[in-house]
BALOBA-1460 file (C-alpha; in Angstrom, 3 decimals):
// residues 389
<rec num="1" residu="m" x="-22.869" y="-85.895" z="-159.328"/>
<rec num="2" residu="a" x="-26.101" y="-88.219" z="-159.097"/>
<rec num="3" residu="a" x="-29.461" y="-86.595" z="-158.496"/>
<rec num="4" residu="y" x="-32.264" y="-88.482" z="-157.035"/>
<rec num="5" residu="g" x="-35.029" y="-85.868" z="-156.185"/>
<rec num="6" residu="l" x="-35.875" y="-82.348" z="-156.955"/>
<rec num="7" residu="y" x="-33.373" y="-80.745" z="-154.432"/>
<rec num="8" residu="t" x="-30.605" y="-82.944" z="-155.370"/>
<rec num="9" residu="h" x="-31.347" y="-82.119" z="-159.132"/>
<rec num="10" residu="i" x="-31.171" y="-78.411" z="-158.261"/>
<rec num="11" residu="a" x="-27.849" y="-78.896" z="-156.408"/>
<rec num="12" residu="s" x="-26.429" y="-81.050" z="-159.238"/>
<rec num="13" residu="n" x="-27.566" y="-78.537" z="-161.922"/>
<rec num="14" residu="r" x="-26.082" y="-75.834" z="-159.892"/>
<rec num="15" residu="f" x="-22.646" y="-77.422" z="-159.847"/>
<rec num="16" residu="r" x="-22.901" y="-78.132" z="-163.732"/>
<rec num="17" residu="s" x="-23.692" y="-74.606" z="-164.292"/>
<rec num="18" residu="m" x="-20.904" y="-73.110" z="-162.113"/>
<rec num="19" residu="l" x="-18.676" y="-75.554" z="-164.220"/>
<rec num="20" residu="l" x="-20.228" y="-73.966" z="-167.539"/>
<rec num="21" residu="l" x="-19.899" y="-70.298" z="-166.142"/>
<rec num="22" residu="g" x="-16.070" y="-71.251" z="-165.485"/>
<rec num="23" residu="g" x="-15.813" y="-72.209" z="-168.948"/>
<rec num="24" residu="l" x="-17.247" y="-69.037" z="-170.214"/>
<rec num="25" residu="f" x="-14.495" y="-67.330" z="-168.260"/>
<rec num="26" residu="l" x="-12.012" y="-69.550" z="-169.936"/>
<rec num="27" residu="l" x="-13.365" y="-68.560" z="-173.244"/>
<rec num="28" residu="v" x="-12.360" y="-64.835" z="-172.513"/>
<rec num="29" residu="y" x="-8.913" y="-65.834" z="-172.133"/>
<rec num="30" residu="v" x="-9.102" y="-68.053" z="-175.377"/>
<rec num="31" residu="m" x="-10.344" y="-64.502" z="-177.052"/>
<rec num="32" residu="v" x="-7.240" y="-62.837" z="-175.507"/>
<rec num="33" residu="f" x="-4.849" y="-65.483" z="-176.697"/>
<rec num="34" residu="a" x="-6.322" y="-65.212" z="-180.467"/>
<rec num="35" residu="g" x="-5.972" y="-61.571" z="-180.130"/>
<rec num="36" residu="a" x="-2.454" y="-61.651" z="-179.176"/>
<rec num="37" residu="l" x="-1.749" y="-64.084" z="-182.179"/>
<rec num="38" residu="i" x="-3.262" y="-61.461" z="-184.394"/>
<rec num="39" residu="a" x="-1.161" y="-58.598" z="-182.929"/>
<rec num="40" residu="e" x="1.986" y="-60.631" z="-183.081"/>
<rec num="41" residu="a" x="1.433" y="-61.718" z="-186.708"/>
<rec num="42" residu="v" x="0.773" y="-58.201" z="-187.736"/>
<rec num="43" residu="m" x="3.826" y="-56.747" z="-185.979"/>
<rec num="44" residu="n" x="6.354" y="-59.582" z="-186.882"/>
<rec num="45" residu="s" x="5.346" y="-61.059" z="-190.201"/>
<rec num="46" residu="q" x="8.399" y="-63.059" z="-190.738"/>
<rec num="47" residu="r" x="8.616" y="-65.470" z="-188.051"/>
<rec num="48" residu="p" x="8.198" y="-69.467" z="-187.885"/>
<rec num="49" residu="f" x="4.717" y="-70.513" z="-186.881"/>
<rec num="50" residu="d" x="6.063" y="-71.730" z="-183.445"/>
<rec num="51" residu="d" x="7.396" y="-68.456" z="-182.619"/>
<rec num="52" residu="y" x="4.127" y="-66.785" z="-182.928"/>
<rec num="53" residu="i" x="2.734" y="-69.445" z="-180.516"/>
<rec num="54" residu="v" x="5.440" y="-68.661" z="-177.932"/>
<rec num="55" residu="l" x="5.063" y="-64.813" z="-178.174"/>
<rec num="56" residu="a" x="1.298" y="-65.009" z="-177.871"/>
<rec num="57" residu="t" x="1.541" y="-67.153" z="-174.783"/>
<rec num="58" residu="r" x="3.902" y="-64.721" z="-173.271"/>
<rec num="59" residu="d" x="1.263" y="-61.973" z="-174.223"/>
<rec num="60" residu="l" x="-1.448" y="-63.979" z="-172.664"/>
<rec num="61" residu="i" x="0.377" y="-64.271" z="-169.298"/>
<rec num="62" residu="q" x="0.877" y="-60.396" z="-169.297"/>
<rec num="63" residu="a" x="-2.727" y="-59.680" z="-170.016"/>
<rec num="64" residu="f" x="-4.176" y="-62.164" z="-167.785"/>
<rec num="65" residu="p" x="-4.713" y="-59.687" z="-164.971"/>
<rec num="66" residu="y" x="-6.195" y="-57.002" z="-167.349"/>
<rec num="67" residu="a" x="-8.529" y="-59.430" z="-168.939"/>
<rec num="68" residu="t" x="-9.687" y="-60.583" z="-165.508"/>
<rec num="69" residu="i" x="-10.253" y="-56.962" z="-164.174"/>
<rec num="70" residu="g" x="-12.072" y="-56.122" z="-167.146"/>
<rec num="71" residu="s" x="-14.372" y="-59.147" z="-166.932"/>
<rec num="72" residu="a" x="-15.094" y="-58.333" z="-163.338"/>
<rec num="73" residu="l" x="-15.671" y="-54.593" z="-164.193"/>
<rec num="74" residu="w" x="-18.332" y="-55.662" z="-166.705"/>
<rec num="75" residu="i" x="-19.957" y="-57.759" z="-164.075"/>
<rec num="76" residu="v" x="-20.101" y="-54.868" z="-161.430"/>
<rec num="77" residu="i" x="-21.726" y="-52.557" z="-164.198"/>
<rec num="78" residu="a" x="-24.142" y="-55.290" z="-164.798"/>
<rec num="79" residu="y" x="-24.859" y="-55.576" z="-160.743"/>
<rec num="80" residu="f" x="-25.807" y="-52.086" z="-160.590"/>
<rec num="81" residu="f" x="-27.597" y="-51.429" z="-163.981"/>
<rec num="82" residu="n" x="-28.879" y="-54.683" z="-165.105"/>
<rec num="83" residu="q" x="-32.528" y="-54.074" z="-163.909"/>
<rec num="84" residu="k" x="-32.696" y="-50.519" z="-165.491"/>
<rec num="85" residu="i" x="-31.349" y="-51.862" z="-168.851"/>
<rec num="86" residu="i" x="-33.977" y="-54.600" z="-168.929"/>
<rec num="87" residu="d" x="-36.867" y="-52.085" z="-168.165"/>
<rec num="88" residu="a" x="-35.692" y="-49.722" z="-170.870"/>
<rec num="89" residu="v" x="-35.491" y="-52.529" z="-173.214"/>
<rec num="90" residu="t" x="-38.924" y="-54.284" z="-172.302"/>
<rec num="91" residu="g" x="-40.947" y="-50.962" z="-171.019"/>
<rec num="92" residu="g" x="-41.635" y="-52.793" z="-167.665"/>
<rec num="93" residu="h" x="-42.702" y="-50.590" z="-164.805"/>
<rec num="94" residu="d" x="-43.352" y="-51.339" z="-160.962"/>
<rec num="95" residu="v" x="-46.912" y="-51.847" z="-159.794"/>
<rec num="96" residu="t" x="-48.285" y="-51.954" z="-156.283"/>
<rec num="97" residu="r" x="-50.889" y="-53.791" z="-154.363"/>
<rec num="98" residu="q" x="-53.512" y="-51.170" z="-155.155"/>
<rec num="99" residu="e" x="-52.812" y="-51.238" z="-158.969"/>
<rec num="100" residu="q" x="-52.626" y="-55.196" z="-159.205"/>
<rec num="101" residu="p" x="-54.228" y="-56.606" z="-156.214"/>
<rec num="102" residu="r" x="-54.917" y="-60.047" z="-157.892"/>
<rec num="103" residu="l" x="-51.292" y="-60.469" z="-159.150"/>
<rec num="104" residu="y" x="-49.870" y="-59.013" z="-155.882"/>
<rec num="105" residu="n" x="-51.917" y="-61.313" z="-153.552"/>
<rec num="106" residu="l" x="-51.146" y="-64.560" z="-155.715"/>
<rec num="107" residu="l" x="-47.457" y="-63.761" z="-155.208"/>
<rec num="108" residu="e" x="-47.369" y="-62.828" z="-151.799"/>
<rec num="109" residu="n" x="-49.187" y="-65.936" z="-150.893"/>
<rec num="110" residu="l" x="-46.451" y="-68.112" z="-152.413"/>
<rec num="111" residu="c" x="-43.883" y="-66.097" z="-150.598"/>
<rec num="112" residu="i" x="-45.577" y="-66.304" z="-147.283"/>
<rec num="113" residu="s" x="-45.874" y="-70.248" z="-147.697"/>
<rec num="114" residu="r" x="-42.121" y="-70.650" z="-148.079"/>
<rec num="115" residu="g" x="-40.827" y="-67.671" z="-146.144"/>
<rec num="116" residu="i" x="-39.462" y="-66.092" z="-149.285"/>
<rec num="117" residu="p" x="-38.776" y="-62.302" z="-149.425"/>
<rec num="118" residu="m" x="-41.341" y="-60.664" z="-151.784"/>
<rec num="119" residu="p" x="-39.822" y="-59.477" z="-155.041"/>
<rec num="120" residu="k" x="-40.995" y="-56.551" z="-156.880"/>
<rec num="121" residu="l" x="-43.628" y="-56.901" z="-159.341"/>
<rec num="122" residu="k" x="-43.568" y="-55.323" z="-162.751"/>
<rec num="123" residu="i" x="-46.075" y="-55.199" z="-165.772"/>
<rec num="124" residu="v" x="-44.948" y="-54.900" z="-169.417"/>
<rec num="125" residu="d" x="-47.872" y="-53.524" z="-171.472"/>
<rec num="126" residu="s" x="-47.736" y="-56.029" z="-174.424"/>
<rec num="127" residu="p" x="-50.155" y="-58.674" z="-175.973"/>
<rec num="128" residu="a" x="-47.633" y="-61.182" z="-175.815"/>
<rec num="129" residu="l" x="-47.919" y="-63.917" z="-173.093"/>
<rec num="130" residu="n" x="-44.798" y="-64.092" z="-171.201"/>
<rec num="131" residu="a" x="-43.069" y="-63.530" z="-167.941"/>
<rec num="132" residu="f" x="-39.533" y="-63.608" z="-166.499"/>
<rec num="133" residu="a" x="-37.584" y="-62.934" z="-163.394"/>
<rec num="134" residu="s" x="-34.696" y="-60.853" z="-163.096"/>
<rec num="135" residu="g" x="-32.191" y="-59.015" z="-160.401"/>
<rec num="136" residu="l" x="-28.652" y="-59.908" z="-159.135"/>
<rec num="137" residu="n" x="-29.611" y="-59.328" z="-155.284"/>
<rec num="138" residu="r" x="-32.426" y="-59.280" z="-152.928"/>
<rec num="139" residu="s" x="-33.218" y="-55.614" z="-153.405"/>
<rec num="140" residu="q" x="-33.199" y="-55.972" z="-157.149"/>
<rec num="141" residu="y" x="-35.360" y="-59.211" z="-157.562"/>
<rec num="142" residu="s" x="-38.425" y="-58.686" z="-159.437"/>
<rec num="143" residu="i" x="-40.908" y="-60.669" z="-161.446"/>
<rec num="144" residu="t" x="-42.253" y="-59.134" z="-164.569"/>
<rec num="145" residu="v" x="-45.225" y="-60.291" z="-166.404"/>
<rec num="146" residu="t" x="-47.111" y="-59.119" z="-169.519"/>
<rec num="147" residu="s" x="-50.413" y="-57.549" z="-169.636"/>
<rec num="148" residu="g" x="-51.544" y="-60.187" z="-172.254"/>
<rec num="149" residu="l" x="-50.459" y="-63.068" z="-169.902"/>
<rec num="150" residu="l" x="-52.622" y="-61.497" z="-167.071"/>
<rec num="151" residu="n" x="-55.723" y="-61.369" z="-168.961"/>
<rec num="152" residu="a" x="-55.324" y="-64.734" z="-170.456"/>
<rec num="153" residu="l" x="-54.605" y="-66.883" z="-167.367"/>
<rec num="154" residu="n" x="-56.909" y="-67.699" z="-164.617"/>
<rec num="155" residu="d" x="-55.709" y="-67.524" z="-161.036"/>
<rec num="156" residu="r" x="-54.395" y="-71.211" z="-160.735"/>
<rec num="157" residu="e" x="-52.237" y="-70.752" z="-163.992"/>
<rec num="158" residu="m" x="-51.061" y="-67.226" z="-162.943"/>
<rec num="159" residu="e" x="-50.020" y="-68.550" z="-159.611"/>
<rec num="160" residu="a" x="-48.113" y="-71.556" z="-161.529"/>
<rec num="161" residu="v" x="-46.137" y="-68.988" z="-163.714"/>
<rec num="162" residu="l" x="-45.388" y="-66.951" z="-160.579"/>
<rec num="163" residu="g" x="-44.238" y="-70.078" z="-158.834"/>
<rec num="164" residu="h" x="-41.985" y="-71.010" z="-162.007"/>
<rec num="165" residu="e" x="-40.396" y="-67.428" z="-161.726"/>
<rec num="166" residu="l" x="-40.045" y="-67.493" z="-157.975"/>
<rec num="167" residu="t" x="-38.293" y="-70.718" z="-158.489"/>
<rec num="168" residu="h" x="-35.727" y="-69.177" z="-160.659"/>
<rec num="169" residu="i" x="-35.093" y="-66.725" z="-157.894"/>
<rec num="170" residu="r" x="-34.754" y="-69.228" z="-155.148"/>
<rec num="171" residu="n" x="-32.393" y="-71.256" z="-157.213"/>
<rec num="172" residu="g" x="-30.206" y="-68.429" z="-157.984"/>
<rec num="173" residu="d" x="-30.802" y="-68.825" z="-161.869"/>
<rec num="174" residu="v" x="-31.341" y="-65.052" z="-162.311"/>
<rec num="175" residu="q" x="-27.731" y="-64.188" z="-161.112"/>
<rec num="176" residu="l" x="-26.281" y="-66.950" z="-163.223"/>
<rec num="177" residu="m" x="-27.903" y="-66.030" z="-166.418"/>
<rec num="178" residu="v" x="-27.235" y="-62.385" z="-166.080"/>
<rec num="179" residu="v" x="-23.432" y="-63.038" z="-165.558"/>
<rec num="180" residu="a" x="-23.564" y="-65.585" z="-168.463"/>
<rec num="181" residu="v" x="-25.229" y="-63.220" z="-170.811"/>
<rec num="182" residu="i" x="-22.640" y="-60.556" z="-169.856"/>
<rec num="183" residu="i" x="-19.521" y="-62.716" z="-170.290"/>
<rec num="184" residu="a" x="-21.056" y="-64.168" z="-173.515"/>
<rec num="185" residu="g" x="-21.699" y="-60.675" z="-174.789"/>
<rec num="186" residu="v" x="-18.268" y="-59.740" z="-174.181"/>
<rec num="187" residu="i" x="-16.926" y="-62.718" z="-176.200"/>
<rec num="188" residu="g" x="-19.491" y="-61.798" z="-179.101"/>
<rec num="189" residu="f" x="-18.389" y="-57.993" z="-179.018"/>
<rec num="190" residu="v" x="-14.623" y="-59.081" z="-179.421"/>
<rec num="191" residu="a" x="-15.344" y="-61.809" z="-181.907"/>
<rec num="192" residu="e" x="-17.226" y="-59.187" z="-184.202"/>
<rec num="193" residu="l" x="-14.748" y="-56.571" z="-183.656"/>
<rec num="194" residu="v" x="-11.761" y="-58.870" z="-184.650"/>
<rec num="195" residu="f" x="-13.668" y="-60.312" z="-187.790"/>
<rec num="196" residu="r" x="-14.385" y="-56.633" z="-188.835"/>
<rec num="197" residu="m" x="-10.714" y="-55.727" z="-188.465"/>
<rec num="198" residu="v" x="-9.465" y="-58.875" z="-190.356"/>
<rec num="199" residu="f" x="-11.851" y="-58.935" z="-193.324"/>
<rec num="200" residu="n" x="-12.103" y="-55.231" z="-193.868"/>
<rec num="201" residu="s" x="-8.138" y="-54.519" z="-193.640"/>
<rec num="202" residu="s" x="-5.700" y="-54.893" z="-196.289"/>
<rec num="203" residu="w" x="-3.108" y="-56.576" z="-194.047"/>
<rec num="204" residu="r" x="-0.393" y="-58.361" z="-195.959"/>
<rec num="205" residu="f" x="2.046" y="-61.030" z="-194.671"/>
<rec num="206" residu="g" x="5.281" y="-61.975" z="-196.243"/>
<rec num="207" residu="g" x="6.812" y="-58.688" z="-196.991"/>
<rec num="208" residu="g" x="4.440" y="-56.972" z="-199.511"/>
<rec num="209" residu="g" x="6.281" y="-55.651" z="-202.614"/>
<rec num="210" residu="r" x="9.323" y="-58.172" z="-202.521"/>
<rec num="211" residu="s" x="10.477" y="-60.168" z="-205.519"/>
<rec num="212" residu="s" x="9.057" y="-63.532" z="-206.011"/>
<rec num="213" residu="s" x="12.290" y="-65.199" z="-205.269"/>
<rec num="214" residu="s" x="13.078" y="-63.359" z="-201.994"/>
<rec num="215" residu="s" x="9.465" y="-63.846" z="-200.965"/>
<rec num="216" residu="s" x="9.835" y="-67.669" z="-201.541"/>
<rec num="217" residu="d" x="13.091" y="-67.654" z="-199.454"/>
<rec num="218" residu="s" x="11.377" y="-65.675" z="-196.732"/>
<rec num="219" residu="d" x="8.399" y="-68.176" z="-196.585"/>
<rec num="220" residu="k" x="10.973" y="-71.060" z="-196.340"/>
<rec num="221" residu="k" x="12.648" y="-69.291" z="-193.315"/>
<rec num="222" residu="g" x="9.371" y="-68.284" z="-191.509"/>
<rec num="223" residu="g" x="6.130" y="-66.625" z="-193.108"/>
<rec num="224" residu="g" x="3.913" y="-68.300" z="-190.502"/>
<rec num="225" residu="a" x="1.905" y="-65.193" z="-190.104"/>
<rec num="226" residu="f" x="-0.910" y="-66.205" z="-192.464"/>
<rec num="227" residu="g" x="-1.175" y="-69.551" z="-190.771"/>
<rec num="228" residu="i" x="-1.466" y="-67.980" z="-187.292"/>
<rec num="229" residu="i" x="-4.137" y="-65.394" z="-188.658"/>
<rec num="230" residu="l" x="-6.205" y="-68.595" z="-189.693"/>
<rec num="231" residu="l" x="-5.622" y="-70.173" z="-186.309"/>
<rec num="232" residu="a" x="-6.621" y="-67.024" z="-184.466"/>
<rec num="233" residu="i" x="-9.907" y="-66.716" z="-186.442"/>
<rec num="234" residu="a" x="-10.471" y="-70.418" z="-185.940"/>
<rec num="235" residu="l" x="-10.217" y="-69.853" z="-182.028"/>
<rec num="236" residu="i" x="-12.400" y="-66.675" z="-182.020"/>
<rec num="237" residu="g" x="-14.991" y="-68.463" z="-183.920"/>
<rec num="238" residu="l" x="-14.849" y="-71.561" z="-181.623"/>
<rec num="239" residu="a" x="-15.010" y="-69.391" z="-178.667"/>
<rec num="240" residu="w" x="-17.993" y="-67.430" z="-179.875"/>
<rec num="241" residu="g" x="-19.756" y="-70.587" z="-180.710"/>
<rec num="242" residu="l" x="-19.166" y="-72.201" z="-177.504"/>
<rec num="243" residu="s" x="-20.179" y="-69.095" z="-175.562"/>
<rec num="244" residu="l" x="-23.668" y="-69.425" z="-177.196"/>
<rec num="245" residu="v" x="-23.806" y="-73.018" z="-176.478"/>
<rec num="246" residu="v" x="-23.144" y="-72.497" z="-172.722"/>
<rec num="247" residu="r" x="-25.734" y="-69.786" z="-172.737"/>
<rec num="248" residu="f" x="-28.393" y="-72.132" z="-174.221"/>
<rec num="249" residu="a" x="-27.393" y="-75.043" z="-171.927"/>
<rec num="250" residu="l" x="-27.669" y="-72.847" z="-168.839"/>
<rec num="251" residu="s" x="-31.199" y="-71.792" z="-170.009"/>
<rec num="252" residu="r" x="-32.751" y="-74.967" z="-171.122"/>
<rec num="253" residu="s" x="-31.548" y="-77.059" z="-168.021"/>
<rec num="254" residu="r" x="-33.190" y="-74.450" z="-165.644"/>
<rec num="255" residu="e" x="-36.581" y="-74.218" z="-167.268"/>
<rec num="256" residu="l" x="-37.262" y="-77.900" z="-166.477"/>
<rec num="257" residu="l" x="-36.275" y="-77.245" z="-162.809"/>
<rec num="258" residu="a" x="-38.365" y="-74.066" z="-162.577"/>
<rec num="259" residu="d" x="-41.352" y="-75.928" z="-163.976"/>
<rec num="260" residu="a" x="-40.868" y="-78.709" z="-161.186"/>
<rec num="261" residu="g" x="-40.348" y="-76.105" z="-158.603"/>
<rec num="262" residu="s" x="-43.584" y="-74.413" z="-159.439"/>
<rec num="263" residu="v" x="-45.367" y="-77.720" z="-159.020"/>
<rec num="264" residu="e" x="-43.612" y="-77.986" z="-155.624"/>
<rec num="265" residu="l" x="-44.886" y="-74.435" z="-154.475"/>
<rec num="266" residu="t" x="-48.435" y="-74.838" z="-155.918"/>
<rec num="267" residu="k" x="-48.948" y="-78.663" z="-155.499"/>
<rec num="268" residu="d" x="-50.960" y="-77.993" z="-158.915"/>
<rec num="269" residu="p" x="-49.158" y="-79.797" z="-162.029"/>
<rec num="270" residu="d" x="-52.220" y="-79.254" z="-164.257"/>
<rec num="271" residu="a" x="-52.228" y="-75.567" z="-163.697"/>
<rec num="272" residu="m" x="-48.568" y="-75.281" z="-164.827"/>
<rec num="273" residu="i" x="-49.298" y="-77.557" z="-167.792"/>
<rec num="274" residu="s" x="-52.431" y="-75.417" z="-168.975"/>
<rec num="275" residu="a" x="-50.343" y="-72.225" z="-168.557"/>
<rec num="276" residu="l" x="-47.640" y="-73.480" z="-170.628"/>
<rec num="277" residu="r" x="-50.351" y="-74.551" z="-173.374"/>
<rec num="278" residu="k" x="-51.661" y="-71.242" z="-173.439"/>
<rec num="279" residu="i" x="-48.355" y="-69.434" z="-173.442"/>
<rec num="280" residu="e" x="-47.105" y="-71.818" z="-176.097"/>
<rec num="281" residu="g" x="-46.154" y="-69.784" z="-179.494"/>
<rec num="282" residu="r" x="-47.590" y="-66.517" z="-177.945"/>
<rec num="283" residu="g" x="-44.519" y="-65.167" z="-176.136"/>
<rec num="284" residu="e" x="-42.740" y="-63.018" z="-178.704"/>
<rec num="285" residu="l" x="-41.944" y="-59.771" z="-177.047"/>
<rec num="286" residu="r" x="-41.307" y="-57.244" z="-179.802"/>
<rec num="287" residu="g" x="-38.232" y="-55.082" z="-179.358"/>
<rec num="288" residu="a" x="-36.689" y="-57.479" z="-176.557"/>
<rec num="289" residu="t" x="-33.275" y="-58.511" z="-177.134"/>
<rec num="290" residu="s" x="-32.181" y="-62.217" z="-177.206"/>
<rec num="291" residu="a" x="-30.731" y="-61.800" z="-173.754"/>
<rec num="292" residu="v" x="-34.148" y="-60.893" z="-172.342"/>
<rec num="293" residu="m" x="-36.072" y="-63.561" z="-174.492"/>
<rec num="294" residu="e" x="-33.697" y="-66.285" z="-172.734"/>
<rec num="295" residu="m" x="-35.034" y="-65.173" z="-169.244"/>
<rec num="296" residu="c" x="-38.754" y="-65.463" z="-170.302"/>
<rec num="297" residu="i" x="-40.797" y="-68.540" z="-169.362"/>
<rec num="298" residu="d" x="-41.053" y="-69.244" z="-172.932"/>
<rec num="299" residu="n" x="-38.841" y="-67.934" z="-175.983"/>
<rec num="300" residu="p" x="-40.400" y="-68.736" z="-179.316"/>
<rec num="301" residu="r" x="-37.225" y="-67.613" z="-181.183"/>
<rec num="302" residu="e" x="-35.471" y="-70.883" z="-182.358"/>
<rec num="303" residu="g" x="-32.457" y="-71.729" z="-184.188"/>
<rec num="304" residu="f" x="-31.755" y="-74.433" z="-186.885"/>
<rec num="305" residu="a" x="-32.727" y="-77.900" z="-186.060"/>
<rec num="306" residu="d" x="-33.755" y="-76.635" z="-182.416"/>
<rec num="307" residu="l" x="-29.702" y="-76.661" z="-181.616"/>
<rec num="308" residu="f" x="-29.661" y="-72.931" z="-180.669"/>
<rec num="309" residu="a" x="-33.235" y="-73.052" z="-178.866"/>
<rec num="310" residu="t" x="-32.859" y="-71.447" z="-175.762"/>
<rec num="311" residu="h" x="-35.557" y="-73.330" z="-173.954"/>
<rec num="312" residu="p" x="-36.950" y="-76.872" z="-174.218"/>
<rec num="313" residu="s" x="-40.060" y="-77.294" z="-176.262"/>
<rec num="314" residu="i" x="-43.503" y="-76.822" z="-174.541"/>
<rec num="315" residu="d" x="-44.209" y="-80.340" z="-175.629"/>
<rec num="316" residu="s" x="-41.063" y="-81.511" z="-173.759"/>
<rec num="317" residu="r" x="-41.737" y="-79.661" z="-170.638"/>
<rec num="318" residu="v" x="-45.353" y="-80.837" z="-170.575"/>
<rec num="319" residu="k" x="-44.300" y="-84.257" z="-171.051"/>
<rec num="320" residu="a" x="-41.922" y="-84.076" z="-167.999"/>
<rec num="321" residu="l" x="-44.804" y="-82.710" z="-165.971"/>
<rec num="322" residu="v" x="-47.034" y="-85.364" z="-166.874"/>
<rec num="323" residu="t" x="-44.339" y="-88.231" z="-166.224"/>
<rec num="324" residu="y" x="-42.843" y="-86.936" z="-163.134"/>
<rec num="325" residu="a" x="-45.691" y="-84.776" z="-161.654"/>
<rec num="326" residu="g" x="-48.800" y="-86.756" z="-162.488"/>
<rec num="327" residu="g" x="-50.198" y="-83.881" z="-164.561"/>
<rec num="328" residu="r" x="-52.660" y="-84.105" z="-167.486"/>
<rec num="329" residu="d" x="-52.100" y="-82.725" z="-170.839"/>
<rec num="330" residu="p" x="-55.009" y="-81.064" z="-172.313"/>
<rec num="331" residu="g" x="-53.302" y="-80.453" z="-175.747"/>
<rec num="332" residu="p" x="-52.793" y="-77.059" z="-177.343"/>
<rec num="333" residu="l" x="-55.254" y="-74.593" z="-175.890"/>
<rec num="334" residu="p" x="-56.924" y="-71.444" z="-177.587"/>
<rec num="335" residu="l" x="-57.308" y="-68.415" z="-175.642"/>
<rec num="336" residu="p" x="-60.736" y="-67.087" z="-174.471"/>
<rec num="337" residu="g" x="-62.069" y="-64.883" z="-177.270"/>
<rec num="338" residu="g" x="-59.704" y="-66.684" z="-179.808"/>
<rec num="339" residu="d" x="-56.713" y="-65.278" z="-181.569"/>
<rec num="340" residu="v" x="-56.719" y="-62.612" z="-184.288"/>
<rec num="341" residu="t" x="-54.031" y="-61.402" z="-186.304"/>
<rec num="342" residu="d" x="-52.572" y="-57.846" z="-186.171"/>
<rec num="343" residu="e" x="-51.118" y="-55.781" z="-188.967"/>
<rec num="344" residu="t" x="-47.835" y="-57.594" z="-188.744"/>
<rec num="345" residu="g" x="-49.337" y="-61.148" z="-189.107"/>
<rec num="346" residu="h" x="-48.659" y="-62.091" z="-185.522"/>
<rec num="347" residu="g" x="-51.315" y="-63.536" z="-183.389"/>
<rec num="348" residu="v" x="-52.947" y="-61.339" z="-180.635"/>
<rec num="349" residu="p" x="-55.039" y="-62.696" z="-177.884"/>
<rec num="350" residu="q" x="-58.549" y="-61.109" z="-177.715"/>
<rec num="351" residu="y" x="-60.400" y="-60.983" z="-174.497"/>
<rec num="352" residu="d" x="-64.157" y="-60.495" z="-173.598"/>
<rec num="353" residu="g" x="-63.416" y="-58.106" z="-170.470"/>
<rec num="354" residu="t" x="-64.837" y="-60.756" z="-167.972"/>
<rec num="355" residu="s" x="-62.785" y="-61.929" z="-165.158"/>
<rec num="356" residu="p" x="-60.353" y="-64.813" z="-165.957"/>
<rec num="357" residu="e" x="-62.328" y="-67.194" z="-163.680"/>
<rec num="358" residu="a" x="-65.770" y="-66.286" z="-165.410"/>
<rec num="359" residu="r" x="-64.453" y="-67.078" z="-168.892"/>
<rec num="360" residu="p" x="-65.319" y="-70.381" z="-170.436"/>
<rec num="361" residu="e" x="-62.719" y="-72.201" z="-172.049"/>
<rec num="362" residu="p" x="-63.346" y="-72.820" z="-175.794"/>
<rec num="363" residu="p" x="-63.759" y="-76.188" z="-176.981"/>
<rec num="364" residu="h" x="-60.099" y="-77.678" z="-177.972"/>
<rec num="365" residu="k" x="-58.659" y="-80.846" z="-179.006"/>
<rec num="366" residu="g" x="-56.315" y="-82.748" z="-176.935"/>
<rec num="367" residu="p" x="-54.278" y="-85.709" z="-177.408"/>
<rec num="368" residu="w" x="-57.369" y="-88.123" z="-177.000"/>
<rec num="369" residu="g" x="-59.679" y="-86.133" z="-179.108"/>
<rec num="370" residu="s" x="-62.010" y="-83.225" z="-178.531"/>
<rec num="371" residu="s" x="-62.779" y="-81.941" z="-175.061"/>
<rec num="372" residu="p" x="-66.006" y="-82.726" z="-173.304"/>
<rec num="373" residu="g" x="-68.781" y="-80.800" z="-174.687"/>
<rec num="374" residu="a" x="-67.030" y="-80.525" z="-177.950"/>
<rec num="375" residu="t" x="-68.158" y="-81.745" z="-181.337"/>
<rec num="376" residu="p" x="-70.340" y="-84.936" z="-181.082"/>
<rec num="377" residu="s" x="-69.052" y="-88.078" z="-182.884"/>
<rec num="378" residu="p" x="-71.132" y="-89.613" z="-185.806"/>
<rec num="379" residu="t" x="-72.764" y="-91.734" z="-183.249"/>
<rec num="380" residu="g" x="-74.075" y="-88.662" z="-181.195"/>
<rec num="381" residu="s" x="-71.859" y="-89.599" z="-178.186"/>
<rec num="382" residu="i" x="-69.196" y="-87.135" z="-177.052"/>
<rec num="383" residu="l" x="-65.607" y="-87.790" z="-177.266"/>
<rec num="384" residu="g" x="-63.767" y="-86.773" z="-173.906"/>
<rec num="385" residu="p" x="-60.360" y="-87.124" z="-173.184"/>
<rec num="386" residu="w" x="-60.630" y="-90.977" z="-172.160"/>
<rec num="387" residu="g" x="-63.017" y="-91.970" z="-174.967"/>
<rec num="388" residu="r" x="-66.597" y="-91.910" z="-175.828"/>
<rec num="389" residu="r" x="-69.173" y="-91.187" z="-173.215"/>
């Protein structure tokens, strides 16, 4: 499906996402087939290789409705309890207009401007700079922000972050991600269970204590159980790896669209860029599971060679906003009051207690040199973002 604008990109991404989600469900059946292979190899250890494939296929057909019902049951459980689980993991709690008038008004104005129902607002008491949207239906939709983010961003930047999370809700991203995490979680759970059973067991194939001559004769007649076990393990490993890739593909593709959706809501690409630059590298929520971090606006947890990173890099997201939305990149930004290190060695933002709008931004270096008002050059002139002045 070709995409020529923001809304066609959203529609195209939604179509691809549904295909990926369908692929996740297929992986569940791959796991069932692999389990059937192992079961047949254990119960019938003296059959030709091809017989096991036929038997496991028969078992898969018989187990198909049960696997489908089981997957659906997991989704139903998540439908009712996902938000409570997320709040329990992150420590998020609801806030009212009286408790957070600034945050509430910013979100309410965005919702009114587009006729969008107002989601719940939640706060996580954490110095980390992050936010995420969650919920599977209109009564559950919520946007959660950390107290550190509230203190670090000014109103324009905070509005951009809220627009980003509101776009996730508008585009149906939150439902898709929750379902994807559930299905991938089932695959991961079954994979770990099977691997433990295989490697911690003393299964023997080929008749155990028979003489070498009878064992050799048996292997010639059949004895394909060992090969079937290897095939089953390979299928389980492949399904588990692909489930991770699907989860990451869903998350990465949707973050760029949510950034664009925020700009479409606020008409302020510079605010989205500066918010991302402040959040960059400061979003680690301690105690949060990987599934929760995948829903956040930034996930600093990365895998090797960026292959298993759930989010595009901040640099690539900023580059997209500069290229397609006409924003300006100030480069990495320090926080008001600077960063200090806590007892674990993590950076913790420090604040001077003034309102976000009143805090002067410290000098910083962007891609073209120091900001205006920063360190003078040897000739005495100031290096601004477009050269000396």
